[in-house]
All heavy atoms as a GROMACS GRO file, in nm:
protein
  589
    1MET      N    1  -5.568  -6.695   5.606
    1MET     CA    2  -5.572  -6.612   5.724
    1MET      C    3  -5.718  -6.580   5.756
    1MET      O    4  -5.795  -6.544   5.667
    1MET     CB    5  -5.492  -6.484   5.696
    1MET     CG    6  -5.474  -6.399   5.818
    1MET     SD    7  -5.378  -6.248   5.791
    1MET     CE    8  -5.223  -6.309   5.734
    2SER      N    9  -5.754  -6.591   5.880
    2SER     CA   10  -5.894  -6.570   5.918
    2SER      C   11  -5.928  -6.421   5.920
    2SER      O   12  -5.841  -6.334   5.930
    2SER     CB   13  -5.922  -6.631   6.055
    2SER     OG   14  -5.863  -6.552   6.156
    3THR      N   15  -6.056  -6.394   5.913
    3THR     CA   16  -6.104  -6.257   5.913
    3THR      C   17  -6.071  -6.187   6.044
    3THR      O   18  -6.042  -6.068   6.047
    3THR     CB   19  -6.256  -6.255   5.889
    3THR    OG1   20  -6.283  -6.328   5.770
    3THR    CG2   21  -6.308  -6.116   5.873
    4ALA      N   22  -6.074  -6.261   6.154
    4ALA     CA   23  -6.044  -6.202   6.285
    4ALA      C   24  -5.898  -6.155   6.291
    4ALA      O   25  -5.870  -6.047   6.346
    4ALA     CB   26  -6.071  -6.303   6.395
    5ILE      N   27  -5.808  -6.231   6.235
    5ILE     CA   28  -5.666  -6.193   6.236
    5ILE      C   29  -5.643  -6.070   6.149
    5ILE      O   30  -5.569  -5.978   6.185
    5ILE     CB   31  -5.577  -6.310   6.189
    5ILE    CG1   32  -5.592  -6.430   6.283
    5ILE    CG2   33  -5.432  -6.269   6.176
    5ILE    CD1   34  -5.547  -6.401   6.425
    6VAL      N   35  -5.708  -6.066   6.033
    6VAL     CA   36  -5.696  -5.949   5.946
    6VAL      C   37  -5.753  -5.826   6.015
    6VAL      O   38  -5.694  -5.717   6.012
    6VAL     CB   39  -5.766  -5.974   5.810
    6VAL    CG1   40  -5.771  -5.848   5.727
    6VAL    CG2   41  -5.697  -6.085   5.734
    7GLY      N   42  -5.868  -5.840   6.080
    7GLY     CA   43  -5.927  -5.729   6.154
    7GLY      C   44  -5.837  -5.682   6.267
    7GLY      O   45  -5.826  -5.561   6.292
    8LEU      N   46  -5.773  -5.775   6.335
    8LEU     CA   47  -5.680  -5.740   6.441
    8LEU      C   48  -5.562  -5.660   6.385
    8LEU      O   49  -5.522  -5.557   6.442
    8LEU     CB   50  -5.628  -5.866   6.511
    8LEU     CG   51  -5.520  -5.848   6.616
    8LEU    CD1   52  -5.575  -5.771   6.736
    8LEU    CD2   53  -5.466  -5.982   6.659
    9ALA      N   54  -5.506  -5.704   6.273
    9ALA     CA   55  -5.392  -5.634   6.213
    9ALA      C   56  -5.431  -5.494   6.166
    9ALA      O   57  -5.356  -5.398   6.187
    9ALA     CB   58  -5.339  -5.716   6.094
   10VAL      N   59  -5.548  -5.482   6.106
   10VAL     CA   60  -5.594  -5.350   6.061
   10VAL      C   61  -5.618  -5.259   6.181
   10VAL      O   62  -5.579  -5.142   6.180
   10VAL     CB   63  -5.721  -5.364   5.975
   10VAL    CG1   64  -5.786  -5.229   5.950
   10VAL    CG2   65  -5.688  -5.432   5.843
   11GLY      N   66  -5.679  -5.310   6.284
   11GLY     CA   67  -5.703  -5.231   6.405
   11GLY      C   68  -5.573  -5.184   6.469
   11GLY      O   69  -5.563  -5.069   6.514
   12MET      N   70  -5.475  -5.273   6.474
   12MET     CA   71  -5.345  -5.235   6.531
   12MET      C   72  -5.277  -5.130   6.445
   12MET      O   73  -5.218  -5.034   6.498
   12MET     CB   74  -5.257  -5.357   6.548
   12MET     CG   75  -5.305  -5.451   6.658
   12MET     SD   76  -5.205  -5.599   6.673
   12MET     CE   77  -5.050  -5.531   6.724
   13ALA      N   78  -5.283  -5.143   6.313
   13ALA     CA   79  -5.221  -5.044   6.224
   13ALA      C   80  -5.287  -4.908   6.242
   13ALA      O   81  -5.219  -4.805   6.249
   13ALA     CB   82  -5.232  -5.091   6.079
   14LEU      N   83  -5.419  -4.906   6.248
   14LEU     CA   84  -5.489  -4.779   6.270
   14LEU      C   85  -5.458  -4.721   6.408
   14LEU      O   86  -5.445  -4.599   6.424
   14LEU     CB   87  -5.640  -4.799   6.253
   14LEU     CG   88  -5.689  -4.825   6.111
   14LEU    CD1   89  -5.838  -4.858   6.112
   14LEU    CD2   90  -5.661  -4.706   6.022
   15GLY      N   91  -5.447  -4.808   6.506
   15GLY     CA   92  -5.412  -4.761   6.641
   15GLY      C   93  -5.273  -4.698   6.646
   15GLY      O   94  -5.254  -4.591   6.705
   16PHE      N   95  -5.175  -4.764   6.583
   16PHE     CA   96  -5.040  -4.708   6.579
   16PHE      C   97  -5.038  -4.576   6.502
   16PHE      O   98  -4.972  -4.481   6.543
   16PHE     CB   99  -4.941  -4.806   6.515
   16PHE     CG  100  -4.896  -4.914   6.609
   16PHE    CD1  101  -4.913  -5.046   6.577
   16PHE    CD2  102  -4.835  -4.883   6.730
   16PHE    CE1  103  -4.871  -5.147   6.663
   16PHE    CE2  104  -4.793  -4.982   6.818
   16PHE     CZ  105  -4.811  -5.115   6.784
   17ALA      N  106  -5.109  -4.571   6.391
   17ALA     CA  107  -5.112  -4.448   6.312
   17ALA      C  108  -5.175  -4.334   6.392
   17ALA      O  109  -5.127  -4.221   6.390
   17ALA     CB  110  -5.189  -4.470   6.182
   18GLY      N  111  -5.282  -4.364   6.464
   18GLY     CA  112  -5.348  -4.262   6.545
   18GLY      C  113  -5.262  -4.217   6.661
   18GLY      O  114  -5.259  -4.098   6.696
   19TYR      N  115  -5.191  -4.311   6.723
   19TYR     CA  116  -5.110  -4.277   6.839
   19TYR      C  117  -4.985  -4.197   6.800
   19TYR      O  118  -4.953  -4.095   6.861
   19TYR     CB  119  -5.068  -4.405   6.912
   19TYR     CG  120  -4.988  -4.379   7.037
   19TYR    CD1  121  -5.052  -4.334   7.152
   19TYR    CD2  122  -4.851  -4.398   7.038
   19TYR    CE1  123  -4.978  -4.309   7.267
   19TYR    CE2  124  -4.777  -4.374   7.152
   19TYR     CZ  125  -4.841  -4.329   7.267
   19TYR     OH  126  -4.768  -4.304   7.380
   20PHE      N  127  -4.914  -4.245   6.697
   20PHE     CA  128  -4.787  -4.183   6.661
   20PHE      C  129  -4.802  -4.067   6.562
   20PHE      O  130  -4.720  -3.976   6.560
   20PHE     CB  131  -4.690  -4.286   6.602
   20PHE     CG  132  -4.643  -4.384   6.705
   20PHE    CD1  133  -4.682  -4.517   6.698
   20PHE    CD2  134  -4.560  -4.345   6.809
   20PHE    CE1  135  -4.639  -4.608   6.791
   20PHE    CE2  136  -4.517  -4.436   6.904
   20PHE     CZ  137  -4.556  -4.568   6.895
   21GLY      N  138  -4.905  -4.069   6.480
   21GLY     CA  139  -4.915  -3.968   6.376
   21GLY      C  140  -5.029  -3.871   6.394
   21GLY      O  141  -5.042  -3.775   6.318
   22GLY      N  142  -5.116  -3.896   6.487
   22GLY     CA  143  -5.229  -3.809   6.508
   22GLY      C  144  -5.350  -3.849   6.424
   22GLY      O  145  -5.350  -3.952   6.356
   23PHE      N  146  -5.451  -3.766   6.430
   23PHE     CA  147  -5.578  -3.798   6.365
   23PHE      C  148  -5.565  -3.799   6.213
   23PHE      O  149  -5.627  -3.880   6.145
   23PHE     CB  150  -5.685  -3.698   6.410
   23PHE     CG  151  -5.822  -3.734   6.363
   23PHE    CD1  152  -5.887  -3.845   6.412
   23PHE    CD2  153  -5.886  -3.656   6.267
   23PHE    CE1  154  -6.014  -3.880   6.369
   23PHE    CE2  155  -6.013  -3.689   6.222
   23PHE     CZ  156  -6.077  -3.802   6.274
   24THR      N  157  -5.483  -3.710   6.158
   24THR     CA  158  -5.466  -3.705   6.012
   24THR      C  159  -5.402  -3.834   5.961
   24THR      O  160  -5.446  -3.889   5.859
   24THR     CB  161  -5.378  -3.585   5.973
   24THR    OG1  162  -5.437  -3.466   6.025
   24THR    CG2  163  -5.365  -3.573   5.823
   25ALA      N  164  -5.303  -3.883   6.030
   25ALA     CA  165  -5.240  -4.009   5.992
   25ALA      C  166  -5.339  -4.124   6.004
   25ALA      O  167  -5.341  -4.216   5.921
   25ALA     CB  168  -5.117  -4.035   6.076
   26PHE      N  169  -5.423  -4.120   6.107
   26PHE     CA  170  -5.526  -4.222   6.126
   26PHE      C  171  -5.619  -4.225   6.005
   26PHE      O  172  -5.650  -4.332   5.950
   26PHE     CB  173  -5.603  -4.193   6.255
   26PHE     CG  174  -5.724  -4.280   6.274
   26PHE    CD1  175  -5.711  -4.408   6.324
   26PHE    CD2  176  -5.850  -4.233   6.244
   26PHE    CE1  177  -5.822  -4.489   6.343
   26PHE    CE2  178  -5.962  -4.312   6.262
   26PHE     CZ  179  -5.948  -4.441   6.312
   27LEU      N  180  -5.665  -4.107   5.962
   27LEU     CA  181  -5.755  -4.100   5.846
   27LEU      C  182  -5.686  -4.145   5.718
   27LEU      O  183  -5.746  -4.213   5.635
   27LEU     CB  184  -5.809  -3.958   5.829
   27LEU     CG  185  -5.908  -3.912   5.936
   27LEU    CD1  186  -5.950  -3.768   5.907
   27LEU    CD2  187  -6.029  -4.003   5.941
   28LEU      N  188  -5.559  -4.108   5.702
   28LEU     CA  189  -5.484  -4.149   5.584
   28LEU      C  190  -5.470  -4.301   5.577
   28LEU      O  191  -5.493  -4.362   5.472
   28LEU     CB  192  -5.346  -4.083   5.582
   28LEU     CG  193  -5.256  -4.120   5.464
   28LEU    CD1  194  -5.317  -4.067   5.334
   28LEU    CD2  195  -5.117  -4.064   5.485
   29VAL      N  196  -5.435  -4.362   5.688
   29VAL     CA  197  -5.420  -4.508   5.692
   29VAL      C  198  -5.555  -4.576   5.668
   29VAL      O  199  -5.563  -4.675   5.595
   29VAL     CB  200  -5.358  -4.554   5.826
   29VAL    CG1  201  -5.363  -4.704   5.841
   29VAL    CG2  202  -5.214  -4.505   5.835
   30ALA      N  203  -5.661  -4.522   5.723
   30ALA     CA  204  -5.794  -4.580   5.702
   30ALA      C  205  -5.835  -4.569   5.555
   30ALA      O  206  -5.889  -4.666   5.497
   30ALA     CB  207  -5.896  -4.511   5.791
   31ALA      N  208  -5.810  -4.455   5.492
   31ALA     CA  209  -5.846  -4.437   5.351
   31ALA      C  210  -5.763  -4.529   5.261
   31ALA      O  211  -5.816  -4.593   5.170
   31ALA     CB  212  -5.826  -4.291   5.310
   32LEU      N  213  -5.634  -4.537   5.286
   32LEU     CA  214  -5.549  -4.625   5.206
   32LEU      C  215  -5.585  -4.771   5.228
   32LEU      O  216  -5.578  -4.853   5.136
   32LEU     CB  217  -5.401  -4.600   5.237
   32LEU     CG  218  -5.346  -4.466   5.190
   32LEU    CD1  219  -5.202  -4.449   5.238
   32LEU    CD2  220  -5.356  -4.452   5.040
   33GLY      N  221  -5.625  -4.806   5.349
   33GLY     CA  222  -5.670  -4.942   5.375
   33GLY      C  223  -5.797  -4.976   5.299
   33GLY      O  224  -5.812  -5.085   5.245
   34ALA      N  225  -5.890  -4.881   5.291
   34ALA     CA  226  -6.014  -4.903   5.216
   34ALA      C  227  -5.985  -4.917   5.067
   34ALA      O  228  -6.042  -5.005   5.000
   34ALA     CB  229  -6.111  -4.788   5.241
   35ILE      N  230  -5.895  -4.835   5.016
   35ILE     CA  231  -5.857  -4.845   4.875
   35ILE      C  232  -5.790  -4.980   4.848
   35ILE      O  233  -5.819  -5.048   4.749
   35ILE     CB  234  -5.765  -4.729   4.834
   35ILE    CG1  235  -5.845  -4.598   4.835
   35ILE    CG2  236  -5.702  -4.752   4.698
   35ILE    CD1  237  -5.759  -4.475   4.822
   36GLY      N  238  -5.702  -5.022   4.936
   36GLY     CA  239  -5.637  -5.152   4.922
   36GLY      C  240  -5.735  -5.267   4.928
   36GLY      O  241  -5.722  -5.366   4.854
   37PHE      N  242  -5.836  -5.255   5.012
   37PHE     CA  243  -5.939  -5.359   5.022
   37PHE      C  244  -6.016  -5.370   4.891
   37PHE      O  245  -6.040  -5.480   4.840
   37PHE     CB  246  -6.035  -5.324   5.138
   37PHE     CG  247  -6.149  -5.420   5.152
   37PHE    CD1  248  -6.129  -5.545   5.207
   37PHE    CD2  249  -6.275  -5.385   5.109
   37PHE    CE1  250  -6.234  -5.633   5.220
   37PHE    CE2  251  -6.381  -5.472   5.121
   37PHE     CZ  252  -6.361  -5.598   5.178
   38ILE      N  253  -6.053  -5.256   4.834
   38ILE     CA  254  -6.128  -5.257   4.707
   38ILE      C  255  -6.041  -5.313   4.594
   38ILE      O  256  -6.088  -5.395   4.515
   38ILE     CB  257  -6.178  -5.115   4.675
   38ILE    CG1  258  -6.288  -5.076   4.775
   38ILE    CG2  259  -6.231  -5.107   4.532
   38ILE    CD1  260  -6.330  -4.932   4.768
   39VAL      N  261  -5.915  -5.273   4.587
   39VAL     CA  262  -5.826  -5.325   4.484
   39VAL      C  263  -5.808  -5.476   4.501
   39VAL      O  264  -5.807  -5.550   4.403
   39VAL     CB  265  -5.690  -5.251   4.487
   39VAL    CG1  266  -5.587  -5.321   4.400
   39VAL    CG2  267  -5.707  -5.107   4.443
   40GLY      N  268  -5.797  -5.522   4.624
   40GLY     CA  269  -5.785  -5.665   4.649
   40GLY      C  270  -5.909  -5.742   4.606
   40GLY      O  271  -5.899  -5.850   4.548
   41LYS      N  272  -6.027  -5.686   4.634
   41LYS     CA  273  -6.152  -5.750   4.591
   41LYS      C  274  -6.161  -5.755   4.439
   41LYS      O  275  -6.207  -5.852   4.381
   41LYS     CB  276  -6.273  -5.676   4.648
   41LYS     CG  277  -6.297  -5.702   4.794
   41LYS     CD  278  -6.346  -5.842   4.812
   41LYS     CE  279  -6.406  -5.861   4.948
   41LYS     NZ  280  -6.455  -5.997   4.967
   42LEU      N  281  -6.118  -5.646   4.373
   42LEU     CA  282  -6.117  -5.644   4.226
   42LEU      C  283  -6.021  -5.750   4.171
   42LEU      O  284  -6.052  -5.820   4.075
   42LEU     CB  285  -6.077  -5.506   4.175
   42LEU     CG  286  -6.182  -5.396   4.189
   42LEU    CD1  287  -6.119  -5.260   4.160
   42LEU    CD2  288  -6.299  -5.421   4.098
   43ALA      N  289  -5.904  -5.763   4.233
   43ALA     CA  290  -5.805  -5.860   4.188
   43ALA      C  291  -5.853  -6.004   4.209
   43ALA      O  292  -5.826  -6.092   4.128
   43ALA     CB  293  -5.672  -5.838   4.260
   44ASP      N  294  -5.925  -6.028   4.318
   44ASP     CA  295  -5.977  -6.162   4.345
   44ASP      C  296  -6.094  -6.199   4.257
   44ASP      O  297  -6.129  -6.314   4.245
   44ASP     CB  298  -6.022  -6.174   4.492
   44ASP     CG  299  -5.905  -6.187   4.586
   44ASP    OD1  300  -5.793  -6.216   4.539
   44ASP    OD2  301  -5.926  -6.168   4.708
   45GLY      N  302  -6.157  -6.099   4.198
   45GLY     CA  303  -6.274  -6.125   4.114
   45GLY      C  304  -6.404  -6.122   4.192
   45GLY      O  305  -6.510  -6.155   4.137
   46ASP      N  306  -6.401  -6.084   4.318
   46ASP     CA  307  -6.523  -6.074   4.399
   46ASP      C  308  -6.602  -5.949   4.367
   46ASP      O  309  -6.719  -5.938   4.402
   46ASP     CB  310  -6.489  -6.074   4.548
   46ASP     CG  311  -6.428  -6.205   4.593
   46ASP    OD1  312  -6.450  -6.307   4.524
   46ASP    OD2  313  -6.358  -6.206   4.695
   47LEU      N  314  -6.538  -5.853   4.302
   47LEU     CA  315  -6.598  -5.725   4.272
   47LEU      C  316  -6.566  -5.693   4.127
   47LEU      O  317  -6.460  -5.729   4.077
   47LEU     CB  318  -6.535  -5.620   4.365
   47LEU     CG  319  -6.615  -5.498   4.403
   47LEU    CD1  320  -6.736  -5.539   4.484
   47LEU    CD2  321  -6.529  -5.407   4.488
   48HIS      N  322  -6.658  -5.627   4.059
   48HIS     CA  323  -6.635  -5.590   3.920
   48HIS      C  324  -6.639  -5.438   3.910
   48HIS      O  325  -6.720  -5.373   3.975
   48HIS     CB  326  -6.741  -5.654   3.830
   48HIS     CG  327  -6.707  -5.649   3.686
   48HIS    ND1  328  -6.752  -5.550   3.602
   48HIS    CD2  329  -6.629  -5.730   3.611
   48HIS    CE1  330  -6.704  -5.571   3.481
   48HIS    NE2  331  -6.630  -5.680   3.483
   49TRP      N  332  -6.551  -5.381   3.828
   49TRP     CA  333  -6.541  -5.236   3.818
   49TRP      C  334  -6.671  -5.171   3.772
   49TRP      O  335  -6.698  -5.057   3.804
   49TRP     CB  336  -6.426  -5.196   3.725
   49TRP     CG  337  -6.449  -5.238   3.583
   49TRP    CD1  338  -6.411  -5.355   3.525
   49TRP    CD2  339  -6.519  -5.166   3.483
   49TRP    NE1  340  -6.453  -5.360   3.396
   49TRP    CE2  341  -6.520  -5.245   3.366
   49TRP    CE3  342  -6.582  -5.042   3.480
   49TRP    CZ2  343  -6.581  -5.204   3.249
   49TRP    CZ3  344  -6.643  -5.002   3.362
   49TRP    CH2  345  -6.641  -5.082   3.249
   50SER      N  346  -6.754  -5.242   3.699
   50SER     CA  347  -6.879  -5.183   3.651
   50SER      C  348  -6.977  -5.156   3.766
   50SER      O  349  -7.069  -5.076   3.750
   50SER     CB  350  -6.945  -5.274   3.547
   50SER     OG  351  -6.984  -5.396   3.606
   51GLN      N  352  -6.957  -5.220   3.879
   51GLN     CA  353  -7.042  -5.192   3.995
   51GLN      C  354  -7.020  -5.051   4.048
   51GLN      O  355  -7.106  -4.994   4.111
   51GLN     CB  356  -7.018  -5.295   4.104
   51GLN     CG  357  -7.066  -5.433   4.066
   51GLN     CD  358  -7.028  -5.537   4.169
   51GLN    OE1  359  -6.922  -5.529   4.231
   51GLN    NE2  360  -7.114  -5.635   4.188
   52PHE      N  361  -6.904  -4.994   4.019
   52PHE     CA  362  -6.876  -4.857   4.060
   52PHE      C  363  -6.921  -4.759   3.953
   52PHE      O  364  -6.957  -4.646   3.983
   52PHE     CB  365  -6.727  -4.837   4.087
   52PHE     CG  366  -6.678  -4.919   4.202
   52PHE    CD1  367  -6.600  -5.031   4.180
   52PHE    CD2  368  -6.711  -4.886   4.331
   52PHE    CE1  369  -6.555  -5.108   4.286
   52PHE    CE2  370  -6.667  -4.961   4.438
   52PHE     CZ  371  -6.590  -5.073   4.414
   53ALA      N  372  -6.917  -4.800   3.827
   53ALA     CA  373  -6.954  -4.712   3.718
   53ALA      C  374  -7.104  -4.687   3.714
   53ALA      O  375  -7.149  -4.577   3.686
   53ALA     CB  376  -6.908  -4.771   3.585
   54ARG      N  377  -7.183  -4.791   3.743
   54ARG     CA  378  -7.329  -4.779   3.744
   54ARG      C  379  -7.381  -4.835   3.876
   54ARG      O  380  -7.423  -4.950   3.883
   54ARG     CB  381  -7.388  -4.856   3.627
   54ARG     CG  382  -7.352  -4.794   3.493
   54ARG     CD  383  -7.403  -4.878   3.382
   54ARG     NE  384  -7.308  -4.991   3.370
   54ARG     CZ  385  -7.334  -5.102   3.304
   54ARG    NH1  386  -7.448  -5.118   3.245
   54ARG    NH2  387  -7.245  -5.196   3.295
   55PRO      N  388  -7.377  -4.756   3.982
   55PRO     CA  389  -7.415  -4.810   4.114
   55PRO      C  390  -7.561  -4.848   4.126
   55PRO      O  391  -7.597  -4.921   4.216
   55PRO     CB  392  -7.380  -4.697   4.211
   55PRO     CG  393  -7.365  -4.575   4.128
   55PRO     CD  394  -7.335  -4.618   3.989
   56GLY      N  395  -7.649  -4.804   4.036
   56GLY     CA  396  -7.790  -4.839   4.045
   56GLY      C  397  -7.822  -4.980   4.002
   56GLY      O  398  -7.928  -5.032   4.028
   57GLN      N  399  -7.727  -5.046   3.936
   57GLN     CA  400  -7.750  -5.182   3.887
   57GLN      C  401  -7.659  -5.276   3.964
   57GLN      O  402  -7.538  -5.264   3.960
   57GLN     CB  403  -7.721  -5.190   3.738
   57GLN     CG  404  -7.813  -5.103   3.656
   57GLN     CD  405  -7.778  -5.111   3.508
   57GLN    OE1  406  -7.676  -5.166   3.471
   57GLN    NE2  407  -7.864  -5.054   3.427
   58ASP      N  408  -7.719  -5.373   4.032
   58ASP     CA  409  -7.643  -5.466   4.114
   58ASP      C  410  -7.594  -5.587   4.037
   58ASP      O  411  -7.508  -5.659   4.084
   58ASP     CB  412  -7.727  -5.515   4.232
   58ASP     CG  413  -7.758  -5.402   4.328
   58ASP    OD1  414  -7.687  -5.302   4.325
   58ASP    OD2  415  -7.853  -5.415   4.406
   59ARG      N  416  -7.651  -5.613   3.920
   59ARG     CA  417  -7.621  -5.736   3.850
   59ARG      C  418  -7.504  -5.720   3.755
   59ARG      O  419  -7.482  -5.614   3.699
   59ARG     CB  420  -7.744  -5.782   3.771
   59ARG     CG  421  -7.859  -5.815   3.862
   59ARG     CD  422  -7.975  -5.859   3.782
   59ARG     NE  423  -8.018  -5.748   3.697
   59ARG     CZ  424  -8.137  -5.739   3.643
   59ARG    NH1  425  -8.224  -5.833   3.663
   59ARG    NH2  426  -8.169  -5.636   3.566
   60THR      N  427  -7.431  -5.828   3.735
   60THR     CA  428  -7.323  -5.832   3.638
   60THR      C  429  -7.383  -5.864   3.501
   60THR      O  430  -7.499  -5.904   3.492
   60THR     CB  431  -7.220  -5.940   3.676
   60THR    OG1  432  -7.286  -6.066   3.678
   60THR    CG2  433  -7.158  -5.912   3.812
   61PRO      N  434  -7.308  -5.849   3.393
   61PRO     CA  435  -7.363  -5.879   3.261
   61PRO      C  436  -7.415  -6.023   3.249
   61PRO      O  437  -7.513  -6.047   3.181
   61PRO     CB  438  -7.244  -5.855   3.167
   61PRO     CG  439  -7.159  -5.757   3.238
   61PRO     CD  440  -7.177  -5.788   3.384
   62GLN      N  441  -7.351  -6.118   3.315
   62GLN     CA  442  -7.397  -6.256   3.309
   62GLN      C  443  -7.535  -6.269   3.374
   62GLN      O  444  -7.619  -6.343   3.325
   62GLN     CB  445  -7.299  -6.351   3.380
   62GLN     CG  446  -7.166  -6.363   3.313
   62GLN     CD  447  -7.070  -6.252   3.354
   62GLN    OE1  448  -7.095  -6.180   3.450
   62GLN    NE2  449  -6.962  -6.237   3.281
   63ASP      N  450  -7.559  -6.197   3.482
   63ASP     CA  451  -7.688  -6.203   3.549
   63ASP      C  452  -7.798  -6.145   3.461
   63ASP      O  453  -7.908  -6.196   3.456
   63ASP     CB  454  -7.686  -6.126   3.682
   63ASP     CG  455  -7.598  -6.195   3.785
   63ASP    OD1  456  -7.573  -6.315   3.771
   63ASP    OD2  457  -7.554  -6.126   3.878
   64ARG      N  458  -7.768  -6.037   3.388
   64ARG     CA  459  -7.868  -5.977   3.300
   64ARG      C  460  -7.903  -6.074   3.188
   64ARG      O  461  -8.018  -6.084   3.147
   64ARG     CB  462  -7.818  -5.845   3.244
   64ARG     CG  463  -7.826  -5.732   3.344
   64ARG     CD  464  -7.808  -5.598   3.278
   64ARG     NE  465  -7.676  -5.580   3.221
   64ARG     CZ  466  -7.570  -5.538   3.288
   64ARG    NH1  467  -7.580  -5.510   3.416
   64ARG    NH2  468  -7.454  -5.522   3.228
   65THR      N  469  -7.804  -6.146   3.135
   65THR     CA  470  -7.829  -6.243   3.029
   65THR      C  471  -7.919  -6.354   3.081
   65THR      O  472  -8.015  -6.394   3.016
   65THR     CB  473  -7.696  -6.302   2.977
   65THR    OG1  474  -7.614  -6.196   2.935
   65THR    CG2  475  -7.721  -6.398   2.863
   66THR      N  476  -7.891  -6.403   3.200
   66THR     CA  477  -7.972  -6.508   3.260
   66THR      C  478  -8.114  -6.458   3.283
   66THR      O  479  -8.211  -6.528   3.254
   66THR     CB  480  -7.911  -6.553   3.394
   66THR    OG1  481  -7.776  -6.592   3.371
   66THR    CG2  482  -7.989  -6.667   3.454
   67HIS      N  483  -8.128  -6.334   3.329
   67HIS     CA  484  -8.260  -6.278   3.355
   67HIS      C  485  -8.338  -6.266   3.224
   67HIS      O  486  -8.456  -6.298   3.218
   67HIS     CB  487  -8.246  -6.141   3.422
   67HIS     CG  488  -8.376  -6.074   3.451
   67HIS    ND1  489  -8.464  -6.124   3.543
   67HIS    CD2  490  -8.433  -5.965   3.398
   67HIS    CE1  491  -8.570  -6.047   3.546
   67HIS    NE2  492  -8.554  -5.948   3.458
   68ARG      N  493  -8.273  -6.222   3.119
   68ARG     CA  494  -8.339  -6.206   2.990
   68ARG      C  495  -8.383  -6.343   2.937
   68ARG      O  496  -8.491  -6.357   2.884
   68ARG     CB  497  -8.243  -6.139   2.890
   68ARG     CG  498  -8.313  -6.095   2.765
   68ARG     CD  499  -8.220  -6.022   2.669
   68ARG     NE  500  -8.144  -5.916   2.732
   68ARG     CZ  501  -8.013  -5.904   2.727
   68ARG    NH1  502  -7.941  -5.990   2.660
   68ARG    NH2  503  -7.953  -5.805   2.787
   69THR      N  504  -8.300  -6.444   2.956
   69THR     CA  505  -8.334  -6.578   2.909
   69THR      C  506  -8.457  -6.630   2.983
   69THR      O  507  -8.546  -6.689   2.923
   69THR     CB  508  -8.215  -6.673   2.931
   69THR    OG1  509  -8.103  -6.619   2.865
   69THR    CG2  510  -8.246  -6.811   2.878
   70ARG      N  511  -8.463  -6.607   3.112
   70ARG     CA  512  -8.579  -6.652   3.189
   70ARG      C  513  -8.707  -6.582   3.144
   70ARG      O  514  -8.811  -6.645   3.130
   70ARG     CB  515  -8.556  -6.627   3.337
   70ARG     CG  516  -8.455  -6.718   3.398
   70ARG     CD  517  -8.438  -6.688   3.545
   70ARG     NE  518  -8.325  -6.760   3.599
   70ARG     CZ  519  -8.255  -6.722   3.701
   70ARG    NH1  520  -8.286  -6.610   3.764
   70ARG    NH2  521  -8.153  -6.792   3.744
   71SER      N  522  -8.701  -6.451   3.122
   71SER     CA  523  -8.820  -6.379   3.082
   71SER      C  524  -8.865  -6.422   2.942
   71SER      O  525  -8.982  -6.430   2.912
   71SER     CB  526  -8.799  -6.228   3.088
   71SER     OG  527  -8.699  -6.190   2.997
   72THR      N  528  -8.772  -6.450   2.852
   72THR     CA  529  -8.805  -6.499   2.720
   72THR      C  530  -8.871  -6.635   2.730
   72THR      O  531  -8.968  -6.664   2.661
   72THR     CB  532  -8.678  -6.508   2.631
   72THR    OG1  533  -8.615  -6.383   2.632
   72THR    CG2  534  -8.711  -6.551   2.492
   73HIS      N  535  -8.820  -6.717   2.819
   73HIS     CA  536  -8.876  -6.850   2.838
   73HIS      C  537  -9.020  -6.839   2.889
   73HIS      O  538  -9.107  -6.914   2.845
   73HIS     CB  539  -8.789  -6.930   2.935
   73HIS     CG  540  -8.842  -7.068   2.961
   73HIS    ND1  541  -8.843  -7.166   2.864
   73HIS    CD2  542  -8.893  -7.124   3.072
   73HIS    CE1  543  -8.894  -7.276   2.915
   73HIS    NE2  544  -8.925  -7.253   3.042
   74ARG      N  545  -9.045  -6.747   2.981
   74ARG     CA  546  -9.180  -6.730   3.032
   74ARG      C  547  -9.277  -6.684   2.923
   74ARG      O  548  -9.391  -6.728   2.919
   74ARG     CB  549  -9.181  -6.627   3.146
   74ARG     CG  550  -9.138  -6.685   3.276
   74ARG     CD  551  -9.163  -6.584   3.386
   74ARG     NE  552  -9.051  -6.594   3.477
   74ARG     CZ  553  -8.986  -6.494   3.530
   74ARG    NH1  554  -9.022  -6.371   3.505
   74ARG    NH2  555  -8.885  -6.512   3.610
   75SER      N  556  -9.230  -6.595   2.836
   75SER     CA  557  -9.321  -6.545   2.733
   75SER      C  558  -9.354  -6.656   2.632
   75SER      O  559  -9.461  -6.656   2.574
   75SER     CB  560  -9.260  -6.426   2.661
   75SER     OG  561  -9.142  -6.464   2.593
   76ARG      N  562  -9.267  -6.751   2.613
   76ARG     CA  563  -9.293  -6.863   2.523
   76ARG      C  564  -9.397  -6.958   2.583
   76ARG      O  565  -9.468  -7.025   2.511
   76ARG     CB  566  -9.166  -6.940   2.493
   76ARG     CG  567  -9.072  -6.866   2.405
   76ARG     CD  568  -8.950  -6.947   2.377
   76ARG     NE  569  -8.850  -6.869   2.308
   76ARG     CZ  570  -8.723  -6.904   2.296
   76ARG    NH1  571  -8.682  -7.018   2.349
   76ARG    NH2  572  -8.640  -6.828   2.232
   77LEU      N  573  -9.402  -6.965   2.715
   77LEU     CA  574  -9.495  -7.056   2.779
   77LEU      C  575  -9.638  -7.007   2.772
   77LEU      O  576  -9.733  -7.083   2.781
   77LEU     CB  577  -9.455  -7.075   2.926
   77LEU     CG  578  -9.324  -7.150   2.950
   77LEU    CD1  579  -9.294  -7.153   3.099
   77LEU    CD2  580  -9.331  -7.290   2.895
   78LYS      N  581  -9.659  -6.877   2.754
   78LYS     CA  582  -9.793  -6.820   2.754
   78LYS      C  583  -9.869  -6.847   2.627
   78LYS      O  584  -9.829  -6.871   2.524
   78LYS     CB  585  -9.788  -6.669   2.777
   78LYS     CG  586  -9.744  -6.637   2.916
   78LYS     CD  587  -9.741  -6.487   2.935
   78LYS     CE  588  -9.694  -6.454   3.075
   78LYS     NZ  589  -9.691  -6.314   3.099
   0.00000   0.00000   0.00000
């Protein structure tokens, strides 16, 4: 499914929630949609839970290992 179709469906859901349920329902649907998006990204493997635990570090453990290996390699060359 394309991103445009997903965006259309989300927009329509938020529109219906806002029209029939008011602003509170609109916010509830938007919040639950954001939570569902994050859970979906976690399930797909595009996001790792440690990115939320330590927001100051963007790298995954594999990236840190690669970075350490490169720096060790540079120090051997000197």
